[in-house]
Wavefront OBJ file of the C-alpha trace (Angstrom):
o trace
v 275.290 142.509 -29.227
v 277.218 144.793 -28.292
v 276.020 147.103 -25.209
v 273.822 145.041 -24.178
v 274.470 141.903 -21.746
v 271.611 139.661 -21.508
v 267.786 140.432 -22.791
v 266.620 141.787 -20.376
v 268.615 144.958 -20.541
v 267.866 144.788 -24.535
v 264.181 145.420 -23.706
v 263.812 148.323 -22.320
v 266.064 150.308 -24.840
v 264.163 148.214 -27.603
v 260.479 149.789 -25.620
v 262.077 152.906 -25.244
v 262.238 152.913 -29.281
v 258.560 151.753 -29.546
v 256.488 155.052 -28.054
v 255.132 156.214 -30.214
v 251.602 154.631 -30.202
v 250.984 154.067 -34.139
v 254.479 152.466 -34.312
v 253.268 149.814 -32.128
v 250.008 149.175 -33.524
v 251.408 148.853 -37.270
v 254.374 146.130 -34.798
v 250.664 144.185 -34.100
v 249.546 144.450 -37.143
v 252.665 142.882 -38.726
v 252.766 140.617 -36.221
v 249.775 138.935 -36.317
v 249.908 139.365 -40.331
v 252.395 136.445 -39.467
v 251.279 134.794 -37.021
v 247.707 134.710 -39.680
v 250.090 133.626 -42.962
v 251.924 130.962 -40.706
v 249.079 128.893 -40.416
v 247.788 129.434 -43.556
v 251.263 127.821 -45.101
v 251.088 125.377 -42.348
v 247.005 123.996 -43.367
v 248.229 124.419 -47.244
v 250.890 123.497 -47.684
v 252.120 125.887 -49.454
v 255.885 127.315 -47.935
v 257.169 128.271 -50.496
v 255.552 131.507 -49.228
v 257.014 131.851 -46.181
v 258.465 134.734 -47.178
v 255.497 136.866 -46.896
v 255.467 136.644 -43.475
v 259.450 138.446 -43.933
v 257.270 141.270 -45.716
v 254.098 141.404 -43.619
v 256.490 141.850 -40.168
v 258.815 144.025 -41.191
v 257.273 146.033 -43.884
v 254.098 146.893 -40.783
v 257.321 147.408 -38.375
v 259.392 149.541 -40.484
v 257.340 151.893 -42.527
v 256.124 152.209 -38.466
v 259.601 153.759 -37.178
v 260.606 155.700 -40.674
v 256.664 157.661 -40.953
v 255.952 157.723 -36.953
v 258.711 156.908 -34.413
v 261.087 158.510 -36.890
v 264.384 156.528 -35.793
v 265.889 153.557 -37.375
v 264.513 150.056 -36.386
v 267.059 147.444 -33.634
v 266.606 144.964 -36.224
v 269.076 146.628 -38.387
v 271.850 146.840 -35.301
v 270.338 143.950 -33.461
v 268.725 141.434 -35.377
v 268.394 138.639 -33.696
v 267.730 140.719 -29.663
v 265.381 142.706 -32.025
v 262.826 140.441 -33.146
v 263.098 138.222 -30.084
v 261.306 141.595 -28.270
v 258.823 141.696 -31.603
v 256.991 138.642 -29.847
v 257.338 140.246 -25.395
v 256.089 143.984 -26.829
v 253.040 141.799 -28.240
v 252.610 139.425 -25.879
v 252.955 142.351 -23.217
v 250.214 144.526 -25.514
v 248.221 141.447 -25.039
v 248.337 140.601 -21.501
v 247.361 144.258 -21.099
v 251.112 144.897 -19.508
v 253.051 146.757 -21.620
v 251.804 150.099 -20.805
v 252.590 149.662 -17.000
v 256.598 148.675 -18.502
v 256.015 152.055 -20.690
v 255.487 153.543 -18.115
v 258.918 152.743 -16.223
v 260.922 153.395 -18.922
v 263.215 156.550 -19.035
l 1 2 3 4 5 6 7 8 9 10 11 12 13 14 15 16 17 18 19 20 21 22 23 24 25 26 27 28 29 30 31 32 33 34 35 36 37 38 39 40 41 42 43 44 45 46 47 48 49 50 51 52 53 54 55 56 57 58 59 60 61 62 63 64 65 66 67 68 69 70 71 72 73 74 75 76 77 78 79 80 81 82 83 84 85 86 87 88 89 90 91 92 93 94 95 96 97 98 99 100 101 102 103 104 105 106
């Protein structure tokens, strides 16, 4: 993880790459779909369709970055930190903590 010694150092960078609210909304849609697909696969046992989670999660996020945020997704350079940060951002959004964290960014 060049440039970041910890996830706590990475997360503010990640948020700075998600300032556009439409981009963030697309991330939330993708994450919600991932959870719905995971639940469906768990109930039906149709695990051969696991790849739909990748399409939903990354598809919506990448549209947000290329069309609205106009930057490269952090996934390309920091895949593991980025995946974790996406779920933390989703949690921060759902718990009402995200706006405060965005306001602290330089």
